[in-house]
DRENKE-369332 format. One record per atom (N, C-alpha, C, O, CB): residue in three letters; atom name; x, y, z negated. Coordinates in steps of 0.05 Angstrom, whole numbers, always signed. Glycine has a CB too. Example, Ala and Ser with C-alpha at 12.3 -4.5 7.8 and 13.67 -1.06 7.14 Angstrom:
rest  atom  east  north  up
Ala  N  +264  -114  -156
Ala  CA  +246  -90  -156
Ala  C  +264  -66  -156
Ala  O  +285  -66  -169
Ala  CB  +226  -89  -181
Ser  N  +257  -45  -142
Ser  CA  +273  -21  -143
Ser  C  +258  +1  -157
Ser  O  +268  +23  -161
Ser  CB  +282  -12  -114
! end
This chain:
rest  atom  east  north  up
Unk  N  +3648  +689  -2528
Unk  CA  +3642  +682  -2555
Unk  C  +3663  +694  -2573
Unk  O  +3687  +693  -2567
Unk  CB  +3641  +652  -2559
Unk  N  +3655  +706  -2596
Unk  CA  +3673  +719  -2614
Unk  C  +3663  +713  -2643
Unk  O  +3639  +715  -2648
Unk  CB  +3677  +749  -2609
Unk  N  +3681  +707  -2660
Unk  CA  +3674  +704  -2688
Unk  C  +3685  +728  -2704
Unk  O  +3707  +737  -2699
Unk  CB  +3686  +678  -2700
Unk  N  +3668  +737  -2722
Unk  CA  +3674  +762  -2737
Unk  C  +3674  +755  -2767
Unk  O  +3656  +742  -2777
Unk  CB  +3653  +784  -2731
Unk  N  +3695  +765  -2781
Unk  CA  +3697  +760  -2810
Unk  C  +3703  +787  -2824
Unk  O  +3723  +799  -2819
Unk  CB  +3720  +739  -2816
Unk  N  +3684  +795  -2841
Unk  CA  +3687  +820  -2855
Unk  C  +3701  +815  -2882
Unk  O  +3700  +794  -2893
Unk  CB  +3659  +833  -2860
Unk  N  +3714  +836  -2891
Unk  CA  +3726  +836  -2918
Unk  C  +3728  +864  -2928
Unk  O  +3725  +884  -2913
Unk  CB  +3754  +822  -2917
Unk  N  +3734  +867  -2954
Unk  CA  +3739  +893  -2965
Unk  C  +3716  +904  -2982
Unk  O  +3719  +925  -2994
Unk  CB  +3745  +912  -2944
Unk  N  +3694  +889  -2983
Unk  CA  +3672  +899  -3000
Unk  C  +3678  +896  -3030
Unk  O  +3698  +884  -3037
Unk  CB  +3647  +884  -2993
Unk  N  +3661  +907  -3046
Unk  CA  +3665  +906  -3075
Unk  C  +3648  +926  -3090
Unk  O  +3630  +938  -3079
Unk  CB  +3694  +909  -3082
Unk  N  +3656  +929  -3115
Unk  CA  +3642  +948  -3133
Unk  C  +3659  +973  -3136
Unk  O  +3682  +971  -3142
Unk  CB  +3636  +935  -3160
Unk  N  +3646  +996  -3132
Unk  CA  +3661  +1021  -3135
Unk  C  +3642  +1042  -3148
Unk  O  +3618  +1040  -3145
Unk  CB  +3671  +1031  -3107
Unk  N  +3654  +1061  -3162
Unk  CA  +3638  +1082  -3174
Unk  C  +3631  +1103  -3153
Unk  O  +3644  +1106  -3133
Unk  CB  +3653  +1095  -3197
Unk  N  +3609  +1116  -3158
Unk  CA  +3601  +1138  -3140
Unk  C  +3623  +1158  -3137
Unk  O  +3636  +1166  -3157
Unk  CB  +3575  +1152  -3151
Unk  N  +3627  +1167  -3112
Unk  CA  +3649  +1185  -3107
Unk  C  +3675  +1172  -3098
Unk  O  +3693  +1185  -3089
Unk  CB  +3654  +1202  -3131
Unk  N  +3676  +1145  -3102
Unk  CA  +3699  +1130  -3095
Unk  C  +3700  +1123  -3065
Unk  O  +3684  +1131  -3049
Unk  CB  +3701  +1106  -3111
Unk  N  +3721  +1106  -3059
Unk  CA  +3725  +1099  -3031
Unk  C  +3729  +1069  -3029
Unk  O  +3739  +1055  -3047
Unk  CB  +3749  +1114  -3020
Unk  N  +3722  +1058  -3005
Unk  CA  +3728  +1031  -2998
Unk  C  +3735  +1030  -2968
Unk  O  +3726  +1047  -2953
Unk  CB  +3704  +1012  -3004
Unk  N  +3751  +1010  -2960
Unk  CA  +3756  +1006  -2932
Unk  C  +3748  +977  -2925
Unk  O  +3759  +958  -2936
Unk  CB  +3785  +1012  -2924
Unk  N  +3729  +975  -2907
Unk  CA  +3720  +949  -2897
Unk  C  +3737  +942  -2872
Unk  O  +3744  +959  -2856
Unk  CB  +3690  +949  -2891
Unk  N  +3742  +916  -2869
Unk  CA  +3756  +906  -2846
Unk  C  +3739  +884  -2833
Unk  O  +3724  +870  -2846
Unk  CB  +3784  +896  -2853
Unk  N  +3741  +882  -2807
Unk  CA  +3727  +861  -2792
Unk  C  +3747  +850  -2772
Unk  O  +3756  +863  -2753
Unk  CB  +3701  +872  -2777
Unk  N  +3755  +825  -2776
Unk  CA  +3774  +811  -2759
Unk  C  +3758  +795  -2738
Unk  O  +3740  +780  -2744
Unk  CB  +3792  +793  -2775
Unk  N  +3766  +799  -2713
Unk  CA  +3752  +786  -2691
Unk  C  +3770  +764  -2679
Unk  O  +3793  +769  -2672
Unk  CB  +3744  +806  -2669
Unk  N  +3759  +740  -2676
Unk  CA  +3774  +718  -2664
Unk  C  +3767  +717  -2635
Unk  O  +3747  +703  -2628
Unk  CB  +3769  +691  -2679
Unk  N  +3782  +730  -2618
Unk  CA  +3778  +730  -2590
Unk  C  +3803  +739  -2576
Unk  O  +3819  +754  -2588
Unk  CB  +3754  +749  -2582
Unk  N  +3807  +730  -2552
Unk  CA  +3830  +739  -2536
Unk  C  +3824  +764  -2520
Unk  O  +3842  +776  -2508
Unk  CB  +3840  +717  -2518
Unk  N  +3799  +772  -2521
Unk  CA  +3790  +795  -2505
Unk  C  +3777  +816  -2522
Unk  O  +3755  +826  -2515
Unk  CB  +3771  +785  -2482
Unk  N  +3790  +823  -2544
Unk  CA  +3778  +842  -2563
Unk  C  +3771  +869  -2550
Unk  O  +3752  +882  -2557
Unk  CB  +3797  +847  -2586
Unk  N  +3788  +877  -2531
Unk  CA  +3783  +904  -2518
Unk  C  +3759  +904  -2500
Unk  O  +3752  +926  -2490
Unk  CB  +3808  +912  -2503
Unk  N  +3747  +882  -2495
Unk  CA  +3722  +881  -2479
Unk  C  +3697  +884  -2496
Unk  O  +3675  +883  -2486
Unk  CB  +3721  +856  -2462
Unk  N  +3701  +887  -2522
Unk  CA  +3678  +888  -2540
Unk  C  +3675  +916  -2553
Unk  O  +3694  +927  -2564
Unk  CB  +3680  +867  -2562
Unk  N  +3651  +926  -2552
Unk  CA  +3643  +949  -2568
Unk  C  +3638  +938  -2596
Unk  O  +3625  +917  -2599
Unk  CB  +3617  +963  -2556
Unk  N  +3647  +952  -2616
Unk  CA  +3646  +943  -2644
Unk  C  +3629  +962  -2660
Unk  O  +3628  +986  -2655
Unk  CB  +3673  +940  -2656
Unk  N  +3615  +951  -2680
Unk  CA  +3598  +968  -2696
Unk  C  +3595  +957  -2725
Unk  O  +3603  +935  -2731
Unk  CB  +3570  +970  -2684
Unk  N  +3585  +974  -2742
Unk  CA  +3578  +967  -2769
Unk  C  +3548  +973  -2774
Unk  O  +3538  +994  -2766
Unk  CB  +3596  +982  -2790
Unk  N  +3535  +955  -2786
Unk  CA  +3507  +958  -2795
Unk  C  +3506  +952  -2825
Unk  O  +3525  +940  -2836
Unk  CB  +3487  +940  -2779
Unk  N  +3485  +959  -2838
Unk  CA  +3481  +952  -2866
Unk  C  +3452  +946  -2872
Unk  O  +3434  +955  -2858
Unk  CB  +3491  +975  -2884
Unk  N  +3448  +930  -2893
Unk  CA  +3421  +924  -2902
Unk  C  +3420  +924  -2932
Unk  O  +3434  +909  -2946
Unk  CB  +3412  +896  -2890
Unk  N  +3404  +942  -2942
Unk  CA  +3400  +945  -2971
Unk  C  +3376  +927  -2979
Unk  O  +3359  +920  -2962
Unk  CB  +3394  +974  -2979
Unk  N  +3375  +919  -3004
Unk  CA  +3353  +902  -3014
Unk  C  +3326  +914  -3008
Unk  O  +3321  +937  -3014
Unk  CB  +3356  +896  -3043
Unk  N  +3309  +898  -2995
Unk  CA  +3282  +907  -2989
Unk  C  +3279  +926  -2966
Unk  O  +3258  +936  -2960
Unk  CB  +3270  +920  -3013
Unk  N  +3301  +931  -2952
Unk  CA  +3301  +949  -2929
Unk  C  +3310  +935  -2904
Unk  O  +3322  +914  -2904
Unk  CB  +3319  +974  -2934
Unk  N  +3303  +947  -2881
Unk  CA  +3312  +936  -2855
Unk  C  +3342  +943  -2851
Unk  O  +3353  +962  -2862
Unk  CB  +3295  +948  -2832
Unk  N  +3354  +926  -2834
Unk  CA  +3381  +932  -2827
Unk  C  +3383  +958  -2811
Unk  O  +3365  +963  -2794
Unk  CB  +3393  +908  -2810
Unk  N  +3403  +974  -2816
Unk  CA  +3406  +999  -2802
Unk  C  +3434  +1003  -2791
Unk  O  +3454  +992  -2802
Unk  CB  +3399  +1022  -2821
Unk  N  +3435  +1018  -2771
Unk  CA  +3461  +1026  -2758
Unk  C  +3477  +1044  -2776
Unk  O  +3465  +1062  -2789
Unk  CB  +3456  +1039  -2730
Unk  N  +3503  +1039  -2777
Unk  CA  +3521  +1056  -2793
Unk  C  +3540  +1071  -2775
Unk  O  +3542  +1096  -2775
Unk  CB  +3536  +1039  -2813
Unk  N  +3555  +1056  -2758
Unk  CA  +3576  +1068  -2741
Unk  C  +3583  +1048  -2719
Unk  O  +3579  +1024  -2722
Unk  CB  +3601  +1076  -2758
Unk  N  +3594  +1060  -2697
Unk  CA  +3603  +1043  -2675
Unk  C  +3626  +1056  -2661
Unk  O  +3629  +1081  -2662
Unk  CB  +3579  +1037  -2655
Unk  N  +3641  +1040  -2647
Unk  CA  +3664  +1050  -2632
Unk  C  +3666  +1036  -2606
Unk  O  +3662  +1012  -2604
Unk  CB  +3690  +1046  -2649
Unk  N  +3673  +1051  -2585
Unk  CA  +3675  +1040  -2558
Unk  C  +3699  +1022  -2555
Unk  O  +3716  +1020  -2573
Unk  CB  +3676  +1063  -2538
Unk  N  +3700  +1009  -2532
Unk  CA  +3721  +988  -2528
Unk  C  +3749  +1000  -2529
Unk  O  +3767  +987  -2540
Unk  CB  +3716  +976  -2501
Unk  N  +3752  +1024  -2520
Unk  CA  +3779  +1036  -2520
Unk  C  +3784  +1050  -2547
Unk  O  +3807  +1057  -2553
Unk  CB  +3781  +1056  -2497
Unk  N  +3763  +1055  -2562
Unk  CA  +3766  +1071  -2586
Unk  C  +3762  +1100  -2582
Unk  O  +3764  +1116  -2601
Unk  CB  +3792  +1065  -2599
Unk  N  +3757  +1108  -2558
Unk  CA  +3756  +1137  -2551
Unk  C  +3729  +1150  -2559
Unk  O  +3728  +1175  -2560
Unk  CB  +3761  +1141  -2523
Unk  N  +3709  +1134  -2563
Unk  CA  +3682  +1145  -2570
Unk  C  +3672  +1131  -2595
Unk  O  +3673  +1107  -2598
Unk  CB  +3662  +1141  -2546
Unk  N  +3661  +1148  -2613
Unk  CA  +3649  +1137  -2637
Unk  C  +3621  +1150  -2641
Unk  O  +3615  +1170  -2630
Unk  CB  +3667  +1143  -2661
Unk  N  +3606  +1137  -2658
Unk  CA  +3579  +1147  -2665
Unk  C  +3573  +1139  -2693
Unk  O  +3582  +1118  -2702
Unk  CB  +3557  +1137  -2645
Unk  N  +3559  +1157  -2708
Unk  CA  +3554  +1152  -2736
Unk  C  +3524  +1158  -2742
Unk  O  +3512  +1176  -2730
Unk  CB  +3572  +1169  -2753
Unk  N  +3513  +1143  -2761
Unk  CA  +3487  +1151  -2772
Unk  C  +3490  +1177  -2786
Unk  O  +3511  +1183  -2798
Unk  CB  +3476  +1128  -2790
Unk  N  +3469  +1193  -2786
Unk  CA  +3470  +1219  -2799
Unk  C  +3476  +1216  -2828
Unk  O  +3489  +1234  -2840
Unk  CB  +3444  +1234  -2795
Unk  N  +3467  +1195  -2841
Unk  CA  +3471  +1192  -2869
Unk  C  +3500  +1187  -2878
Unk  O  +3507  +1190  -2901
Unk  CB  +3454  +1168  -2879
Unk  N  +3517  +1180  -2859
Unk  CA  +3545  +1174  -2866
Unk  C  +3565  +1193  -2852
Unk  O  +3589  +1192  -2857
Unk  CB  +3552  +1146  -2859
Unk  N  +3554  +1209  -2834
Unk  CA  +3572  +1227  -2818
Unk  C  +3587  +1245  -2837
Unk  O  +3576  +1258  -2855
Unk  CB  +3555  +1244  -2798
Unk  N  +3613  +1247  -2833
Unk  CA  +3630  +1264  -2849
Unk  C  +3642  +1249  -2873
Unk  O  +3660  +1259  -2886
Unk  CB  +3615  +1287  -2859
Unk  N  +3631  +1226  -2879
Unk  CA  +3641  +1210  -2902
Unk  C  +3654  +1184  -2893
Unk  O  +3673  +1174  -2906
Unk  CB  +3618  +1204  -2922
Unk  N  +3643  +1172  -2872
Unk  CA  +3653  +1146  -2862
Unk  C  +3669  +1151  -2836
Unk  O  +3662  +1169  -2820
Unk  CB  +3630  +1127  -2858
Unk  N  +3689  +1134  -2831
Unk  CA  +3704  +1135  -2807
Unk  C  +3708  +1107  -2796
Unk  O  +3718  +1089  -2810
Unk  CB  +3731  +1149  -2811
Unk  N  +3701  +1102  -2771
Unk  CA  +3705  +1077  -2758
Unk  C  +3730  +1079  -2741
Unk  O  +3734  +1099  -2728
Unk  CB  +3680  +1068  -2742
Unk  N  +3745  +1057  -2740
Unk  CA  +3769  +1057  -2723
Unk  C  +3774  +1028  -2716
Unk  O  +3763  +1009  -2727
Unk  CB  +3794  +1069  -2738
Unk  N  +3791  +1024  -2696
Unk  CA  +3798  +997  -2687
Unk  C  +3828  +996  -2680
Unk  O  +3840  +1015  -2671
Unk  CB  +3781  +989  -2663
Unk  N  +3839  +972  -2685
Unk  CA  +3866  +966  -2678
Unk  C  +3865  +944  -2657
Unk  O  +3862  +920  -2665
Unk  CB  +3884  +958  -2703
Unk  N  +3867  +951  -2632
Unk  CA  +3864  +931  -2611
Unk  C  +3888  +912  -2610
Unk  O  +3885  +890  -2597
Unk  CB  +3861  +945  -2584
Unk  N  +3910  +918  -2622
Unk  CA  +3932  +900  -2622
Unk  C  +3928  +878  -2643
Unk  O  +3939  +856  -2641
Unk  CB  +3958  +915  -2628
Unk  N  +3913  +884  -2664
Unk  CA  +3908  +865  -2686
Unk  C  +3880  +853  -2685
Unk  O  +3874  +836  -2701
Unk  CB  +3912  +878  -2712
Unk  N  +3863  +862  -2667
Unk  CA  +3835  +852  -2665
Unk  C  +3820  +858  -2690
Unk  O  +3805  +841  -2700
Unk  CB  +3835  +822  -2659
Unk  N  +3823  +882  -2701
Unk  CA  +3809  +889  -2726
Unk  C  +3795  +916  -2722
Unk  O  +3805  +934  -2709
Unk  CB  +3829  +891  -2749
Unk  N  +3771  +918  -2733
Unk  CA  +3757  +943  -2734
Unk  C  +3753  +950  -2764
Unk  O  +3748  +932  -2781
Unk  CB  +3729  +941  -2720
Unk  N  +3756  +975  -2770
Unk  CA  +3755  +984  -2798
Unk  C  +3732  +1004  -2802
Unk  O  +3722  +1016  -2783
Unk  CB  +3782  +998  -2806
Unk  N  +3723  +1005  -2827
Unk  CA  +3704  +1025  -2835
Unk  C  +3714  +1037  -2861
Unk  O  +3712  +1025  -2882
Unk  CB  +3675  +1013  -2838
Unk  N  +3725  +1061  -2859
Unk  CA  +3734  +1076  -2883
Unk  C  +3711  +1091  -2894
Unk  O  +3698  +1107  -2881
Unk  CB  +3758  +1095  -2876
Unk  N  +3705  +1085  -2919
Unk  CA  +3681  +1098  -2932
Unk  C  +3691  +1114  -2955
Unk  O  +3702  +1104  -2975
Unk  CB  +3661  +1076  -2941
Unk  N  +3686  +1140  -2954
Unk  CA  +3693  +1159  -2975
Unk  C  +3668  +1172  -2987
Unk  O  +3647  +1171  -2976
Unk  CB  +3713  +1181  -2964
Unk  N  +3672  +1184  -3010
Unk  CA  +3650  +1198  -3024
Unk  C  +3625  +1180  -3025
Unk  O  +3603  +1189  -3019
Unk  CB  +3643  +1224  -3009
Unk  N  +3629  +1156  -3034
Unk  CA  +3607  +1137  -3034
Unk  C  +3585  +1145  -3053
Unk  O  +3590  +1156  -3075
Unk  CB  +3618  +1109  -3041
Unk  N  +3561  +1139  -3045
Unk  CA  +3537  +1145  -3061
Unk  C  +3522  +1119  -3068
Unk  O  +3526  +1098  -3055
Unk  CB  +3518  +1165  -3046
Unk  N  +3506  +1120  -3088
Unk  CA  +3491  +1096  -3096
Unk  C  +3474  +1085  -3073
Unk  O  +3469  +1061  -3070
Unk  CB  +3473  +1101  -3120
Unk  N  +3464  +1104  -3056
Unk  CA  +3447  +1095  -3033
Unk  C  +3463  +1081  -3011
Unk  O  +3452  +1072  -2992
Unk  CB  +3433  +1119  -3022
Unk  N  +3490  +1080  -3014
Unk  CA  +3506  +1065  -2995
Unk  C  +3508  +1036  -3002
Unk  O  +3518  +1019  -2987
Unk  CB  +3535  +1077  -2993
Unk  N  +3497  +1029  -3025
Unk  CA  +3497  +1001  -3034
Unk  C  +3481  +984  -3014
Unk  O  +3458  +989  -3008
Unk  CB  +3484  +998  -3062
Unk  N  +3494  +963  -3003
Unk  CA  +3482  +946  -2983
Unk  C  +3502  +923  -2976
Unk  O  +3525  +924  -2984
Unk  CB  +3474  +962  -2958
Unk  N  +3492  +905  -2961
Unk  CA  +3509  +886  -2947
Unk  C  +3517  +898  -2921
Unk  O  +3499  +906  -2905
Unk  CB  +3495  +857  -2944
Unk  N  +3542  +899  -2915
Unk  CA  +3552  +911  -2890
Unk  C  +3560  +889  -2871
Unk  O  +3575  +871  -2878
Unk  CB  +3576  +930  -2896
Unk  N  +3551  +892  -2846
Unk  CA  +3556  +873  -2825
Unk  C  +3571  +885  -2802
Unk  O  +3566  +908  -2794
Unk  CB  +3529  +861  -2815
Unk  N  +3590  +870  -2793
Unk  CA  +3604  +877  -2768
Unk  C  +3590  +864  -2745
Unk  O  +3580  +842  -2747
Unk  CB  +3634  +868  -2770
Unk  N  +3589  +878  -2722
Unk  CA  +3576  +867  -2699
Unk  C  +3592  +874  -2674
Unk  O  +3606  +894  -2673
Unk  CB  +3547  +877  -2696
Unk  N  +3589  +858  -2653
Unk  CA  +3604  +862  -2628
Unk  C  +3586  +857  -2604
Unk  O  +3567  +841  -2605
Unk  CB  +3628  +844  -2627
Unk  N  +3593  +870  -2582
Unk  CA  +3579  +866  -2557
Unk  C  +3597  +873  -2534
Unk  O  +3611  +894  -2536
Unk  CB  +3552  +881  -2556
Unk  N  +3596  +858  -2513
Unk  CA  +3611  +865  -2489
Unk  C  +3594  +881  -2470
Unk  O  +3603  +891  -2450
Unk  CB  +3623  +841  -2475
Unk  N  +3567  +883  -2477
Unk  CA  +3548  +896  -2459
Unk  C  +3543  +925  -2466
Unk  O  +3534  +941  -2448
Unk  CB  +3522  +881  -2459
Unk  N  +3547  +933  -2491
Unk  CA  +3540  +959  -2500
Unk  C  +3560  +980  -2489
Unk  O  +3583  +978  -2495
Unk  CB  +3538  +961  -2530
Unk  N  +3550  +1000  -2474
Unk  CA  +3568  +1020  -2464
Unk  C  +3573  +1042  -2484
Unk  O  +3560  +1044  -2505
Unk  CB  +3556  +1033  -2438
Unk  N  +3593  +1059  -2478
Unk  CA  +3600  +1080  -2497
Unk  C  +3578  +1101  -2499
Unk  O  +3577  +1116  -2519
Unk  CB  +3625  +1094  -2487
Unk  N  +3560  +1101  -2480
Unk  CA  +3537  +1120  -2481
Unk  C  +3514  +1110  -2498
Unk  O  +3494  +1125  -2501
Unk  CB  +3528  +1126  -2453
Unk  N  +3515  +1086  -2508
Unk  CA  +3493  +1075  -2523
Unk  C  +3502  +1059  -2547
Unk  O  +3492  +1037  -2553
Unk  CB  +3476  +1056  -2505
Unk  N  +3521  +1071  -2562
Unk  CA  +3533  +1056  -2584
Unk  C  +3513  +1049  -2606
Unk  O  +3515  +1027  -2617
Unk  CB  +3556  +1073  -2596
Unk  N  +3495  +1066  -2612
Unk  CA  +3477  +1061  -2634
Unk  C  +3451  +1046  -2625
Unk  O  +3438  +1034  -2642
Unk  CB  +3470  +1086  -2648
Unk  N  +3445  +1048  -2600
Unk  CA  +3420  +1036  -2591
Unk  C  +3424  +1010  -2576
Unk  O  +3404  +996  -2570
Unk  CB  +3405  +1055  -2573
Unk  N  +3448  +1003  -2570
Unk  CA  +3453  +979  -2555
Unk  C  +3448  +953  -2570
Unk  O  +3445  +953  -2595
Unk  CB  +3481  +978  -2546
Unk  N  +3446  +931  -2556
Unk  CA  +3440  +905  -2567
Unk  C  +3466  +891  -2573
Unk  O  +3482  +886  -2555
Unk  CB  +3422  +888  -2548
Unk  N  +3471  +885  -2599
Unk  CA  +3495  +871  -2607
Unk  C  +3491  +842  -2609
Unk  O  +3470  +833  -2620
Unk  CB  +3506  +882  -2633
Unk  N  +3509  +826  -2598
Unk  CA  +3505  +797  -2594
Unk  C  +3517  +780  -2616
Unk  O  +3508  +759  -2622
Unk  CB  +3515  +789  -2568
Unk  N  +3539  +790  -2628
Unk  CA  +3554  +774  -2647
Unk  C  +3556  +788  -2674
Unk  O  +3560  +813  -2675
Unk  CB  +3582  +768  -2636
Unk  N  +3552  +773  -2695
Unk  CA  +3550  +785  -2722
Unk  C  +3567  +769  -2742
Unk  O  +3570  +745  -2740
Unk  CB  +3521  +786  -2732
Unk  N  +3579  +784  -2761
Unk  CA  +3593  +771  -2782
Unk  C  +3574  +763  -2804
Unk  O  +3550  +766  -2802
Unk  CB  +3614  +790  -2793
Unk  N  +3585  +752  -2825
Unk  CA  +3569  +741  -2847
Unk  C  +3562  +763  -2868
Unk  O  +3544  +759  -2885
Unk  CB  +3583  +718  -2861
Unk  N  +3575  +785  -2866
Unk  CA  +3569  +807  -2884
Unk  C  +3587  +809  -2909
Unk  O  +3597  +788  -2917
Unk  CB  +3540  +806  -2893
Unk  N  +3590  +833  -2919
Unk  CA  +3605  +837  -2944
Unk  C  +3590  +857  -2961
Unk  O  +3580  +877  -2951
Unk  CB  +3634  +847  -2938
Unk  N  +3588  +851  -2987
Unk  CA  +3572  +867  -3005
Unk  C  +3587  +891  -3014
Unk  O  +3611  +890  -3022
Unk  CB  +3563  +850  -3029
Unk  N  +3574  +914  -3012
Unk  CA  +3585  +939  -3023
Unk  C  +3565  +949  -3044
Unk  O  +3541  +953  -3039
Unk  CB  +3590  +961  -3001
Unk  N  +3574  +952  -3069
Unk  CA  +3558  +962  -3090
Unk  C  +3570  +987  -3102
Unk  O  +3593  +987  -3110
Unk  CB  +3554  +940  -3112
Unk  N  +3554  +1009  -3102
Unk  CA  +3564  +1035  -3112
Unk  C  +3548  +1040  -3138
Unk  O  +3524  +1043  -3138
Unk  CB  +3560  +1058  -3091
Unk  N  +3562  +1043  -3160
Unk  CA  +3549  +1048  -3185
Unk  C  +3549  +1078  -3191
Unk  O  +3569  +1092  -3186
Unk  CB  +3564  +1033  -3209
Unk  N  +3527  +1087  -3202
Unk  CA  +3524  +1116  -3207
Unk  C  +3531  +1122  -3236
Unk  O  +3530  +1146  -3243
Unk  CB  +3496  +1125  -3200
! end
């Protein structure tokens, strides 16, 4: 069992940057694959980025590749999402998710078991 708490969301102008954080309450953080998803109003939740347990493998949705960077600090039990060159279409609630079952070979397609409450990101054009 792991509890996830996101922070760092807010309002930013197009072209700006934000860094989201997700703090995990667990003694076994390194056994979890971590990911970020987002859900915009009226749309289904979609995959954004994920990082393997060691941090050695990452995967990104095509829509954010080159602009977003996922990273993790296994000493602090935190996963980050650095978002640069933000666009209005990035506006959504961003969710952190974790799974001990998802392998590095299936970061975007794996089933994530634990979810945070979400943090709102609004990009004004």
